[in-house]
N, C-alpha and C positions, 0 to 999 in steps of 0.2 A: 341596325343589324340584330337579328335574333340570336339566341344562345347557340344555335347550331353554327351560324356564320361566324360568331365570335370565336368558337372553339377552333375554327380552321384558319383564322386570320393570320396567325403567325406563319403558317405554311405558305399562304398566299404571298405575304410580304417578302419572306425569305427567298422564294423562288423568283419573284419579280425583280428584287434587287440584284440577285446573282445574274439574271438575264441581262439587266441593264449594264452591269459591269463588263459583260463579255464583248460589247460592241467596240470597246476601245482596244481590244486585243487583236494580234495577228493570229490567224487560225492555222493549225497544222492538220495534215491528213495522212492516211495510211500510204505507204510507198506504192502499193498497187494502184491506188486511185490517182496519186500524183503522176504515175506513168501514163494513165489514160488521159489525164488532162493535157500532158505534154504531147500526146499523140493526137489531140483534137477529138478524143472520143467522149470526153466529159467536160462540162463547164468548170470553171475555177471554183474552188471551195467557197469563196465568198458568195457566189451565185447559187450554190446548192444549199447552204445553211439558211435558216430563217434570219430575219433582221436582228432578232434578239434570241439566239438559241438558249435553251435551258442549260445552265451551268450546274453540274453535279460534282460533289466532292467524293472521290473514291474512298472506300472504307478504310484503307491504310495508306496507299501511296499512289502517285501518278504512275500510269502504266506505260508500256511500250507496245508498238504494233506488231502483229503477226501471230501465227499459230492457229491451231485447230482445236476446238473444244469437242471432245468425244463423249458421247453419252449413249445410253442403250434404250431402244424401244422394244416393247414386248408385243408381238403379234401385229395384226392389221387394224386394231382399234385403240391404239395408244396415243391418239392425236393430242390429248390434253397434256401429255408429257412434253410435247413440243411447245405448246402454249405456255406451260409453266416456265420454261427457260427463255423463250422469246419475250414473254410478257404480254398481257392484254393492254394494248396501247389505246386507252380510252381518254376521255376528257380529263379524268382525274385518276389517281392511283393511291394505294396505301403507302404510308411511309415505312421505312425499314423496321420500326419498332411495332408496327401493327396497332398504332394508337390513333393516328390522325389520317385524314384524307388530304392529299396535297395536289396542286395542279399538275397536269401532264400535257396533253395536247392543248388544253386551255392554259393560258399563262396566268389567268386569275378567274375568280368566280365570286358571285354575290348572291345571297339568299335573302328574300324579304322577311318581314316580321312573322308572318303566319306560315312560312314554308310552302307557299303556293307559286312562287316565281323563283326560278333559278337562272341567272344570267351568266353566260360564259363568254369570255374574251379569248379568242383563238390567238395563237402566236402568229405574228405577221411574217409572211414569207415561207410558211410551212409547205413542204412538197411531198407528194407521194413518191414511192420508190422508183417510179419511171420519170420523175422530174416535173410532173404536172402539179399545179397549185392545189393545195388543200384549203378550202374556204367554207363559209357558212352554207354555200349551195350543196356541198357534200352532206352536211348534217341534215338539211331539209330533204334531200333525196332519201337518205337512210330512214328518216322518221316518217315523212308523209307518203312516200312511194312504197315503203316496205314495212316498217314497224306498225303503222296504222292501217295498212292495206289488208283487209280481211281476205282478199283473194290470194294473197301471198302466204299469210299465216296468221293465226290469232295473236292479238297483242299480248305479250307476256304481262302478268300481273304487276311486275315491278314498275311498269309504266302507267299504272292506273292509280287513282286516288278517289275515294268516295265512289268506287265502281265505274268511274269514267276515265277515259284515256287522257293523257297529256296532249297539249298542242305545242307547236314550236313556231316562233316568229323570227324572221331575219331582221335584226336591227341595222346591221351594215354587213359588209363582206367578211368581217372578222368577229361579229358579235351575234350570238343567238340567245334567245330566251325561251325556256320551257315553262309553260303555264299549266297549272292544275286547278280544277274546280274545287278541290278540297285540300287541306294540308297534306304534304308528302314529306314528313320529317326524315324519313330514311333514304331519300332519293340519292343523296351524295354517297352514302354507304353502298347503295345498290350499284351506282355507276363505277365505284372503285373495285368492285368484284369482277371476276372474269365474265359473268353473264351480263354485265352492264356495258358492254362494248358496242351494242347495237347502233347507237347514234352516229358512230364514226367508222363502222366496220367496212363499208363498201365505198370504193372510188366511183363517183358518179360518171366520170368521163369514160370509164371502162365497163362497169357493170350495167350501165343503162342500155347497152346493146342487147342485153338478154331480157329486157323489160318491155312489154307490149306498148306501154305509154310513150316509149321513146323510139321504138323500132317497129315499124309496120310489118317488117319482114321476119319477125322473130319466129313465126310458125315454121318458116323454111329451115331455120336453124334447129328448131326442135326436131323436125323430121329427119334432118341430116344427121343429128347426133344420136337419134334413137331414144331420146328422153320421152317421158310420158306426157309432159306438159312444160310450159315456160317456167313454172316454178321449179321443177326438177332440173331443168337445164341451167337455170340461174344458180342453183346450189352446186351443181356439178362444176361450173366455171368459176364461181365466186365464193363458194363455201358457206359456212355458217360458223357460229362460235364453237360448237361442240361436235363437229363432224370431221372425218378424215379429209373430205374434199377441200377443207380450208387450206390444206397443205399439199394439194394435188395439182395446182396450176401455176407454173413458174411465171406466166404472163400477168397474173393478177397483181395489181399494185397494192402495196401495204404501207403502213407507217412504222413498221417493225425495225429493230436494229439489224436483223438479218432477214433475207428473203429466200424462199425456196428456189433451189436450182435443180436438185434431183428429187422429184416429188414422192410423196407418201401415198402411193396408189397400190391397188391390189397386186400382190406378188413382189412388191419392192423388198429388196434385201438390204438396201442402204439408203438413207435420206440425208441430203446435204442442204444447208442454208448458207448463203454467202452474204458478206457485208452489204448493207444498204448505203449506197454513196450519198443519199440525200437524208440520212438520219439526222435528227434535229437536236441532239444533245452534244455538249462538249464538256471536257473536264475543266478544272480551275486554271489550267494553263493554256486553254484554247485548243486542245487536241480533240478533233471530232471523234466521237464514239461510233461504233464499238472498237475496242482495241483488237479483239480477236478477228481474224480473217473469216473464219467459218465455224459452223456447228456441223458435226457429222454423227450420225447414229446408225449403227448396225441394227437390223431388225432380227431379234431372237424370238423363238417360239416358246421359250420357257424361262423361268427364273434361274434355273441351274446354269443356263448359258450366260445369263447376265452376271451371275456370281463368278463364273470362270473368266469372263471378260475383265471384271474388276481385279481379280487375283493376278491375272496375266498382265496387268498394267495397260489395258486397252480401253479403259473407261476413266475419264478425268473427273467427272462429277456424277454421283448417283445417290438417289434416295428412294424414289418411287420403285415399288416392287421388291426391293432388296432389303428393306429395313425391318424384317421380322426378327423376333427374338431368336429363332432357331438359326438364323444366318449370322448372328452377331459373332459367335466364337470363331468361325472359320474366317470371317473377314478381319476380325481383330488379330488373329494369328498371322495373317499374311500381309500386314501393312507394309513391312519392309520390302517383301518380294514384289508387291504391286506398286510400290512408290506412291502410297497414299496415306492419309490419316483420316480420322473419323470426326465428325462434328455432331453436335446434339440437335435433334429436331423436336421441338417442344409443341405438343398439341394444344396446350392452353385450356383443356377441358374435354368433356365428351366421353365416349365409350369405345373400348377396344373392339367390341363387336355387339351388334344388336340383332335380334331375331324378329323379323316382321312376318307374322302370319297374314295371309291375304284375306282381309275382312270383306273384300268385294269379289270374292271367288265366284267363278261361273257355275261351279258345282253346288247345287242348293244344300246338300248335306254337309259338305265341308264348310260352306259359308256359315251355316247355322252353328256348327261346332266351333269354329274359330271366333264367332261373335259372342260366345258365352264367356263372360268375364271369369267365372269360376274355373272354366277349363284353362284359361290363360294363367290364372293364379296357380292351378295345380302344376302346370308345366314349369312355372318359375320355382315353386317349392320343390319340384322333383329334380332340379338342376343343382348339382354340387359344384358351386362356383369356386370354392376354395380348392377342391381337387383340380379343377381346370387351371387355376392360377398357379398352383404349386407344380403341376405336371408340364403344362405347355408354356406358361409365361414365367416360369422359373421363380415364382414368388414375387414378381415385380409389379403387382397391382393389388387391388382389393375389390370385393364384390360391389357391384353398382348397377342400378337400373338406368335412369336417364337424368339429365340435368347437370348444371354447373356444380363444381366441387365446393364452392364457397361464394360469398359476395351477395349482391342484391338480387341475383337471379336464382339463388339456391332455394330449393324446396325439399325438405327432409323426406316427406312422404314420397314424392316423385322419385327420389334418388335411392331410397333404402327399403321401401316396402317389398315384402315377399322375397328378400334375398337370402334368407336362411334356408339351409337344406333340411327339409322336413317331409320325407317321403310318406310318413304315416298320415299327415294331414292332407297331402296331395291325393293319396288313395281314398281318403274319406270324402274329399270333394268330388272325385270322379265317381265314387259309389253313389253319392247323393244325386248326381246328374243322371244316374241310371245306366251308365256304361259298364256292362258286365263283362267279365273276362271270358274269353273262349278257351278251348283246350290248350292252345299254345301260349296262354297267358296274356294275349293281346285283347284289349277291350273292343267291343263292337258297337256300332251305331244302331239306331232303331231298325234300319233296313236289314241288318245282319252283316253289313260290310265291316271289315276291320277298321279301327282307327289307325290309318296309315297314310302318311303324306311325305312329300319330298321337300327338302330344303335346298334351294339353289345356291351355289357358291362358285366364285371364280378362283380356282386354286392358285393361279399366278398373281392374283391381286394381293392377297394377304395369306400366304401359305399356312400360317398358324390357324386360320379359320377352319381349315379342313381337319386339323388335329383336334381342335376344340369341339367341332361337330361330332367327331368320332366318339369322344367321351360323352357328349350329351345324348347321342344315339343309344349308348348302353345304359345311361342313367334313366332315360325316359322309358326304356323297355321294362325296367324294374317297376314302374307304376302302370304298366299295361298299355303304353302308347308306342306305336311303331313309327319311327322317323327314319328316313333313308337320306343319306347325303347324295346330292345331285351335282357333281362337278360339271361346269360348263365353260366353254371358251367365251371370252369377253363379249364378242358381238352377239353370240347366241343368247347370252344372259340378258342383255339389254333388249333384244328383239322379243324374247319370250315374256319379259316382265313389262317393260315400259311401253312397248308397242301393242302386244297382244293380251296382256293381263292373263296369261295362261299358267302362272306359277301357283304353287300351294303356299310356299313361304320362301324367304330369302334372308341372307345375312350380308352385313356391310359394316365397316367402321363408321363411327359418328363423332369425329374429332371436332374440337373447337368450343368456344364459349358462346353463350347466348347473346353477348354484346354484339357479335358480328354474324353469327350463324343464323341461317334460316331454321326455325324449329320444325324440321321436316318429320320428326318422330312424334310430334304432338299435333300437327296440322298437315293435311295432305296438300303440300305446296309444290312439289318437285318430284322428279323420278326417284329420288332417295326415299320418298314416302311409299315404300313398297308394300306397306300394310293397307294402303287405300288408293291404289292406282286409278281405279275408275272415278273416284271422287276427285283426285288430282286432275284428271283429264277434264272433268266438268268445271273445275275451278279455273284451270288455265285457259279453257276455251270459252269462258263466260257462259257456260250452260249449253254450248252447241254440241259438245261431245261428252263421252263418259256417262256417268250416272249421278243423278242428284243425291247428295248425301243426306243422312238423317239430321234432325234439327240441332243436336249437340255439336256435330261437326260444322254445320253452318254457323253456329254461334262462335265457335273457335276461329273460323275463317274471318268472321266479322271482328273479333278481338284482334286478330293479326293485322287487319287493315287499319285498325285504330293505332296499334303499335307502330306501324309504318308511317302513320300520319303525323304523330306527335314529334316535336322537336325539343320537348321538355323532358329531361332525364327522369325526374320524379314521376311524371305521368307514365312514361314508358315502363318504369319499374313496377308501378301499381298495376298496369294492364298486364304486364308479364306475369305478375304474381297470380292474377286471376287465371290466365292461360295455363300456367304451371299446375294450379290446383285442379282445374277441369281435366287436364291430361292425367294427373295423378289419380283422380277418381275413376276415370275411364279405364286406365291400365291396359292400353292396347299393344304396346311394343315391349318386348323383353330385352333388358340389358344383361350383360354378362359381367363385365369388369370395367374399371376405369381405364381410360386411355393412358398410355404411358409415354414418356419421352423416349423416342427411338433415336435413330442415327442416320447419317449419310456418309459418303466417302468423297474425298477431294484430293486430287493430285497434289503431291508435296510441293511442286513447282508453281502451282496456281495461286496467284496473289489476289487479295481483296475479297476473299470468301470468308464470312464470319465463322467463328467457332461455334456459334449457336444461332438458330433461327427458328421462326415459327414453322409449324408443319400443318398447313391448312390449304384447302382448295380455294377458299374465299380470299386468301391473301394474294396470289397463289404462290406457294413455295417453288423456286426461290426468287421469282421475278422482282419483288420490291427491293431486294438487296442489289439489284442492277447487275446482272451477269455481263452487260455490255462494258462494265468497268473491270472485269476480270482479265488478267493477263498472265503470261508465263515469265517467271523471273529469268529463265534461261531459254530464250527462243532459239 
């Protein structure tokens, strides 16, 4: 076994041994399920659980059944908040410490010496939430009929190595092997992240009815539904990882601890998920998980409503949308009133906010402007980061561009260049570029247009970002650059940027360490690479869409593929050092300040919630600390 496989061996053995010990136990189930068994509406628990269910140890103590976990959704595009609580139930998952990948739907896995073959042994007897078997045939359907099907969608780069897609073979009903033509050293990490769920996302017995290879009459379904094509109908009925429709169809089978009962569709004011009677985990005393009967979320249109819900004692767990510095005092003051306490959410690295100028802008003049490195340097020098930190972040950070804070992935130039406030030098650079000031003090382009652009922001995503941009707007005006803050509703933000590439610039947090994060601010890999959306589209579609990037970007994409391929830590660090240096020299994205440890809230009666956890989408918070083991001390 190679170094990558060895690093994960302890997790494989621990989970396998715990699963074996479960077979000798009597299993218990929630009272509502026991009643359905007695009424003949469900099979007995021994028939619903896998032959060897995964046995998990609750964080503090064995729980009791019952109760409703209340959380809050913000608007119509907060689908990933549901995913964070339910968890991306993939072949593998992150451990609670965010240090190792451990088995999940797979009870074990093995990696060959050069990381070109990944073999997964599925848990025997797994069932979808409707009671149908989960087998290797589901994996083959997901991979061959969807993931590798160009008619459905381009194959995401995480399933490529050496520029070529993986293949999958069925060893037996419970064993699958993924084969790559080149090393894919990051594949297990990719599978543990939310976007790595594709190989097990869809139940073949249900979703194949919306696929033309399995249903000759699918066009009639398309016509009846009003969908544009079979692909659109498929996503409407079976969803995808990061779209609201994933939570819109109560009939869709899943492997999740809770399943949708009141769907998250347009106009929904409340979303409910109920216990999955076929969920495949038990605690160390043989109690089938989850403990909690249901998850319920009221849909609010603004953060203020979420805050009021917390203070009023109507939200039992919250982090997303509420954890801004400006909200901390009011939430801290009202802990007794709302019957909650606060826990620490540690980002592990990254930036509190980055500014992405659109280097692939459709407007030729703005594109040329943004692609001038000295213009970007001038903007950075014209930004008074310390004023921003003292005023908005209450002194709780420090100026920072990009990159890790320390360790093997730290690059001093990448992180600290041009962070000083030097408006004199900024003006000098802009003067040398030939941008003269008009009568109103704003500089002009060669055409006579003012240097004026919008920065898109979602006010409800991180409210502090709007306040930060307000300061930057005034600071940049002093160097002759007009920037206007452009607040957008979440779905409009993504449509305008990720789909249409119609933005001038955008801001977003960039939490996390390079150990697990995609370097989206250094390489155009994902929708978070808002500085190079057209290049990202080219990369994700393997050249079919978007715009072919310049050679330096291609070189960095090639470096990233090499980083993904290697399973040797020293090689990964050396390649990352080169990538960091190239990004530092290019200086495309502006950072503002280091990410800071924020907070979440948890009901005082809710047990097994840690006092500190990672704050990361790649983990994703709080799924790896297993909300299915949370329970109320006083039901």
